[in-house]
C-alpha positions as CSV (number, residue, x, y, z in Angstrom):
1,X,-0.2,0.0,0.0
2,X,2.7,2.2,1.3
3,X,4.7,1.6,-2.1
4,X,1.8,2.3,-4.1
5,X,1.8,5.7,-2.7
6,X,5.1,6.5,-2.9
7,X,5.1,5.4,-6.9
8,X,1.8,7.4,-7.1
9,X,3.8,10.8,-5.6
10,X,6.9,10.0,-7.8
11,X,4.9,9.3,-11.3
12,X,3.1,12.9,-10.7
13,X,6.1,15.1,-9.6
14,X,7.7,13.6,-12.9
15,X,5.0,14.4,-14.8
16,X,4.6,17.8,-13.5
17,X,8.1,18.6,-14.0
18,X,8.2,17.5,-17.4
19,X,5.8,20.2,-18.1
20,X,7.2,22.8,-15.8
21,X,10.6,22.3,-17.5
22,X,9.3,22.7,-21.2
23,X,7.8,26.2,-19.7
24,X,10.4,27.5,-18.0
25,X,12.7,26.9,-20.8
26,X,10.6,28.2,-23.2
27,X,10.4,31.5,-21.1
28,X,13.8,31.8,-19.5
29,X,14.9,31.5,-23.6
30,X,12.4,34.8,-24.2
31,X,12.9,36.6,-21.4
32,X,16.9,36.2,-21.0
33,X,16.2,35.8,-17.1
34,X,18.5,34.2,-14.9
35,X,16.5,33.4,-12.4
36,X,14.1,31.4,-14.8
37,X,17.3,29.8,-16.1
38,X,17.9,28.9,-12.6
39,X,14.5,27.9,-12.6
40,X,15.0,25.9,-15.5
41,X,17.7,23.8,-14.0
42,X,16.2,23.4,-10.8
43,X,13.3,21.7,-12.4
44,X,15.5,19.6,-14.8
45,X,17.7,18.0,-11.7
46,X,13.8,17.5,-9.9
47,X,13.1,15.5,-13.0
48,X,16.0,13.3,-13.5
49,X,15.8,13.0,-9.1
50,X,12.5,12.1,-9.2
51,X,13.4,9.4,-12.1
52,X,15.7,8.2,-9.6
53,X,13.6,7.6,-6.9
54,X,11.4,5.6,-9.6
55,X,13.9,3.2,-9.8
56,X,14.7,3.2,-6.1
57,X,10.9,2.3,-5.6
58,X,11.0,-0.2,-7.9
59,X,14.3,-2.2,-7.0
60,X,13.2,-1.8,-3.6
61,X,10.0,-4.3,-4.0
62,X,12.2,-7.0,-5.0
63,X,12.1,-9.9,-2.9
64,X,14.6,-11.3,-0.6
65,X,17.0,-13.6,-2.1
66,X,20.1,-15.4,-1.2
67,X,22.5,-12.4,-1.5
68,X,20.1,-10.4,-0.2
69,X,18.5,-12.1,3.1
70,X,16.7,-9.1,4.4
71,X,15.2,-7.8,1.2
72,X,16.3,-4.6,-1.2
73,X,14.5,-2.0,0.8
74,X,17.8,-0.1,1.3
75,X,18.3,0.5,-2.4
76,X,15.7,3.1,-1.7
77,X,18.1,5.1,0.3
78,X,21.0,4.6,-2.2
79,X,19.1,6.1,-5.3
80,X,17.5,9.2,-2.9
81,X,20.9,9.9,-1.8
82,X,21.9,10.2,-5.9
83,X,18.6,12.2,-6.2
84,X,19.9,14.4,-3.3
85,X,24.0,14.9,-4.9
86,X,21.5,15.7,-8.5
87,X,20.0,18.5,-6.6
88,X,23.0,20.1,-5.0
89,X,25.0,19.4,-8.9
90,X,22.7,20.6,-11.6
91,X,20.1,22.5,-9.4
92,X,22.1,24.3,-7.0
93,X,25.9,25.1,-8.3
94,X,23.8,25.7,-11.7
95,X,21.9,28.6,-10.3
96,X,24.7,29.8,-8.6
97,X,27.3,30.1,-11.0
98,X,24.3,32.0,-13.2
99,X,23.3,33.9,-10.6
100,X,27.1,35.2,-10.5
101,X,27.5,35.9,-14.1
102,X,24.3,38.0,-14.3
103,X,25.6,40.4,-11.7
104,X,29.0,40.4,-13.7
105,X,27.6,40.6,-16.9
106,X,23.9,42.0,-16.6
107,X,21.9,41.9,-19.4
108,X,17.9,43.1,-19.6
109,X,14.9,40.9,-19.4
110,X,12.7,41.2,-22.2
111,X,9.1,39.7,-22.5
112,X,8.2,40.0,-18.4
113,X,4.3,39.4,-19.2
114,X,5.3,35.8,-20.3
115,X,8.1,34.8,-17.6
116,X,5.2,36.0,-15.1
117,X,2.7,34.1,-16.7
118,X,4.8,31.2,-16.6
119,X,5.8,31.3,-13.3
120,X,2.0,31.4,-12.3
121,X,1.3,28.5,-13.7
122,X,4.5,26.8,-12.8
123,X,3.3,27.1,-9.6
124,X,0.1,25.8,-9.8
125,X,1.5,22.7,-11.5
126,X,4.0,22.3,-8.4
127,X,1.3,23.1,-6.0
128,X,-0.6,19.5,-7.3
129,X,2.7,17.6,-7.1
130,X,3.2,19.4,-3.4
131,X,-0.2,18.2,-2.2
132,X,0.0,14.9,-3.3
133,X,3.2,14.3,-1.8
134,X,2.1,16.3,1.5
135,X,-0.7,13.8,1.6
136,X,1.3,10.9,1.6
137,X,3.2,12.6,4.5
138,X,0.3,13.3,6.2
139,X,-0.8,9.6,6.2
140,X,1.9,8.0,7.4
141,X,2.1,10.7,10.5
142,X,-1.3,9.6,11.1
143,X,-0.5,5.8,11.1
144,X,2.3,6.5,12.9
145,X,0.2,8.4,15.4
146,X,3.0,11.7,15.1
147,X,2.7,15.2,13.7
148,X,4.1,15.7,10.1
149,X,7.0,17.4,11.3
150,X,8.0,14.8,13.7
151,X,7.3,12.0,11.1
152,X,9.2,13.6,8.6
153,X,12.1,14.0,10.9
154,X,12.4,10.0,11.8
155,X,10.6,8.6,8.6
156,X,12.5,5.6,7.0
157,X,10.4,6.4,3.5
158,X,12.5,8.3,2.0
159,X,10.2,9.2,-1.4
160,X,7.4,11.0,0.1
161,X,10.2,13.3,2.0
162,X,12.4,14.2,-1.3
163,X,9.7,14.9,-3.5
164,X,7.9,17.1,-1.1
165,X,11.1,19.3,0.2
166,X,11.7,19.4,-3.7
167,X,8.6,20.8,-4.2
168,X,8.9,23.5,-1.8
169,X,12.3,24.7,-2.8
170,X,10.7,24.6,-6.4
171,X,7.4,27.1,-4.8
172,X,9.8,29.1,-3.1
173,X,11.9,29.5,-6.3
174,X,9.1,30.3,-8.3
175,X,8.4,33.1,-5.8
176,X,12.0,34.6,-5.8
177,X,12.0,34.7,-10.1
178,X,8.5,36.1,-9.6
179,X,9.5,38.9,-7.3
180,X,13.0,39.3,-9.4
181,X,11.1,40.0,-12.6
182,X,8.6,42.5,-11.5
183,X,11.7,44.2,-9.7
184,X,13.5,44.4,-12.5
185,X,10.2,45.6,-14.4
186,X,10.2,48.5,-11.8
187,X,13.1,49.1,-11.8
188,X,15.0,48.3,-15.2
189,X,18.0,46.6,-13.1
190,X,19.3,43.0,-13.6
191,X,20.6,43.0,-10.2
192,X,17.8,41.4,-8.4
193,X,17.2,38.7,-11.3
194,X,21.0,37.5,-10.2
195,X,20.2,37.9,-6.6
196,X,17.1,35.5,-6.9
197,X,19.3,33.2,-9.0
198,X,21.8,33.2,-6.1
199,X,19.2,32.4,-3.8
200,X,17.5,30.0,-5.6
201,X,21.0,27.9,-5.6
202,X,21.7,28.3,-2.2
203,X,17.9,27.3,-1.4
204,X,18.6,24.0,-3.3
205,X,22.1,23.1,-1.9
206,X,19.9,23.5,1.9
207,X,17.5,20.9,0.8
208,X,20.1,18.8,-1.3
209,X,22.5,19.0,2.4
210,X,19.2,17.6,4.6
211,X,18.3,15.0,2.2
212,X,22.1,13.4,2.2
213,X,22.4,13.7,5.6
214,X,19.3,11.7,6.2
215,X,19.5,9.1,3.7
216,X,23.0,8.8,5.2
217,X,21.8,7.8,8.7
218,X,19.4,5.5,7.0
219,X,21.9,3.6,4.7
220,X,24.0,2.6,7.7
221,X,21.7,0.6,9.6
222,X,20.0,3.6,11.8
223,X,17.8,2.6,15.0
224,X,14.1,2.5,15.4
225,X,13.1,5.7,17.0
226,X,13.1,5.5,20.7
227,X,9.2,5.2,20.8
228,X,9.0,2.4,18.9
229,X,12.0,0.8,20.5
230,X,10.0,1.3,23.5
231,X,7.0,-0.2,22.4
232,X,8.5,-3.5,21.0
233,X,10.5,-4.0,24.4
234,X,6.8,-3.9,26.2
235,X,4.9,-6.1,23.8
236,X,8.1,-8.9,24.6
237,X,8.4,-7.9,28.6
238,X,4.5,-8.6,28.9
239,X,4.9,-11.9,27.6
240,X,4.0,-14.3,31.0
241,X,6.9,-16.4,29.7
242,X,9.4,-14.2,29.9
243,X,11.5,-12.8,32.6
244,X,13.4,-10.2,31.3
245,X,14.5,-8.8,28.0
246,X,18.5,-8.7,28.2
247,X,18.4,-7.1,25.0
248,X,16.9,-5.7,21.8
249,X,18.0,-4.2,18.8
250,X,16.0,-2.6,16.1
251,X,17.5,-1.5,13.0
252,X,16.3,0.0,9.7
253,X,16.5,-2.6,6.8
254,X,14.4,-0.3,4.1
255,X,11.6,1.8,4.0
256,X,9.0,1.0,7.3
257,X,11.1,-2.1,7.5
258,X,12.7,-3.2,11.0
259,X,15.0,-6.3,11.8
260,X,14.3,-6.9,15.5
261,X,16.6,-8.9,17.2
262,X,15.9,-10.0,21.4
263,X,17.6,-11.8,23.7
264,X,15.2,-13.0,25.7
265,X,15.5,-14.2,29.7
266,X,12.9,-16.9,30.2
267,X,10.8,-17.6,33.2
268,X,12.5,-20.7,35.5
269,X,10.5,-23.7,34.6
270,X,9.3,-22.2,31.7
271,X,7.2,-24.6,29.3
272,X,7.1,-25.1,25.4
273,X,9.7,-23.2,25.0
274,X,9.7,-23.1,21.2
275,X,6.2,-22.9,20.7
276,X,6.6,-19.6,22.6
277,X,9.8,-18.4,20.7
278,X,7.3,-18.9,17.9
279,X,4.1,-17.3,18.7
280,X,6.1,-14.5,20.3
281,X,8.2,-13.9,16.9
282,X,4.7,-14.1,14.9
283,X,3.5,-11.4,17.0
284,X,6.7,-9.3,16.2
285,X,6.3,-9.8,12.7
286,X,2.7,-8.9,12.4
287,X,3.4,-5.7,13.7
288,X,3.5,-3.3,10.2
289,X,6.9,-1.9,10.7
290,X,8.7,-5.1,11.5
291,X,9.6,-7.8,8.4
292,X,11.8,-9.8,10.3
293,X,12.6,-11.0,14.1
294,X,15.4,-12.9,15.5
295,X,15.0,-14.5,19.6
296,X,17.3,-16.1,21.3
297,X,16.6,-17.3,25.1
298,X,19.4,-16.4,27.4
299,X,20.3,-16.7,30.9
300,X,19.8,-14.4,33.8
301,X,23.3,-12.7,34.2
């Protein structure tokens, strides 16, 4: 279900960005606006990055095999990491370079009304993609009983978060480009256009940094959030045959997929230990976020 939602979010984002990229490119050529050129590069980067996200979603669905006994879920983080780097290189660096060029060699912007119309239409299209990603984030947050901000901060599903942040940056970038065109029309100066391009580049680099940091953490087997860890420990300890939970580890092996490893101290004289362990394993794996559980009985220390 969540994979279907992520696929829908990415497909909507790709279609929207293809249309927006074409419109911005035409407007950038007609107007000569540095800010619109930066936004064209931004949308082009977003389109390529969302294709990478789609590849990640598809690859992450592959079932476990001999070489990947826990499945391919973590490949989503790899493709999302590539996407974040793409935002930095294609979008951020280009926008800053173009902004510096404009400030050093200012050129007049023409056909400003066309540029404004393209920006407004692009904003509407970007808002459609943004709303789709936001809806998936809100549904995930509701399922986890968290507010959206906390869910985004701790989510192990990189797809809607990446699309949401990209689209948020796109809407802010369009606002900056619009302000630059209006100021140019009023003052006749190309300086606002160059400054807008620089700000768009810095914005994209900031978004890229956030996404790189999050996906890098997920790639190195990040532990489950403390609240999830506590709920898992409570479930294990409430079993009648469990005297103590000596150790419990829960690490992410994919979006909303946890590997749970538990060392339990059985009650003295506990019967049917094999059946009890099998029953506990089933209870853990039946949880939506747990894909595999390993339970080992140990002696009290």
